[in-house]
C-alpha angles and dihedrals in degrees: 000000000000117000121216106231103189137000140147090262097051090047089054090053089049092054093048090049089059095041089053099043102093103031096035115021098168093049089047087055096049089052089047092054090044090051087057091046094051091051088058101036105065094181093054090043091055092045089055094044094051091066099068141011088218108037094181092056092043090051092228090168089055093046086056092044093053091049092057093045086050091059086049095052090048091055096245118152140270095019094049088061095043109042120082141274091031097030134056095269119186091015091070113111124238088244090056093049092047092050091048093050090053090047092051091049096047105032102036104041098145092055095041097044093046091050090050091055097051127065120240116277101199090154087191103203093203091070082083089078082074102034098051097056084045090058091047089051088055095044090052091054099039099040086204136103117267135251101200119206118184125191125194085018096156103189093353100244095144093044084079097049090131090060095063129078121239127204113180095162095241092056140006134202136185141032116324088219095057114132091236133036121198128206136191142171094256116201127184131027126337101258113262085221096059091108096048117131100249109188116168106201097174137019134187134170144183140193135174089233106022114195116234106220091200093059109085097208092050089054089054091050092053090049090051090072093061108087104252096225086065102080094166090057092051091050091048090051091050091051092048092045092056092045097045094047087055095050095045089052092047096047100036093240124143135171109257122230097232140119110255096244092053093045093051096042084060100042096043097046091085112355117187114278126236092037139086111250111210123198107201137181139156126205094338104102095085091058093054114095115247096246090053091049091055087050093050093048090051091049094050096043091051089051091047088054088058098046123103139183094276093049106024125177126223128190109203116189131180099186141139115271113248111253104021103029095234110158114244132183107217132173125196107198131197140237087063101015095233116167116225130194106219103172149336115233145181109262088248098039095253093132130017131185110204110216108164097093094044092050091048 
């Protein structure tokens, strides 16, 4: 058997193994064993590689990890007995992991192949620790209520970021009675905009594969993208799922099954007047095809050219920076179209450095 020594896919697995090593050591180990398997199994390597030209940007390793976790959450063996917290975790032998990887590939083809074709939908609700102050920054400048549009919204957990409470030690925001309180290691100044009047009068969202929170298996699939070693993240996700399902039902809001470019073309053709329209997204840009990215930029910039002080437009992005992957919170604001760096943040919201005031 010929072993593949190096390829973009194997390099992507190597990078993800390192990224997972500290926060999710068992997931890191599963991905390392998978990497060894892919190097030897040319048919599987070809099937993985066919899904994306850039397997690191497409998060192929996380698609696979999510597929295996989904099997475990559904109670299917051997993964239900191997994956923590229910399984034996790090005490599992390499031989057991190798056998389980082959079993998943051969005996669960529908689940595995569907997972490889769809980008991860982590929908980490703690990203709201950055998105919420970003919206406060917009509200302080616009002095208008907000029309909130989210692309790549998955289940829509961050679409409702103004309904959570935030306790960062140095400053707090939100209702004490909120169902979910989010914490972050806040660095930098307390935002000058912390007291802004944020009033979201309308919200809409889209995703190519929206997750229906009333579908139990879809809920499990959403949970599958949380690394299973991180019980606190899973608990937070479950609380957010329950609360957002309630809010969506009460307000008649649903994540629309649309590509982002089509959604924005419709929403920005004639946005409501006398409010600030905010286009928002978090860790989704890398999954949007280049041609669609170009169309989105053109649509947003055309809408920005029509914006005025009474009906401004903001483009709020929580996305990896090109080159090094560092997460930045940026906002492009019209009239004018200036782009502002507001914060740098941990991908899951664990730590945030507020930069907007320091940058002026």
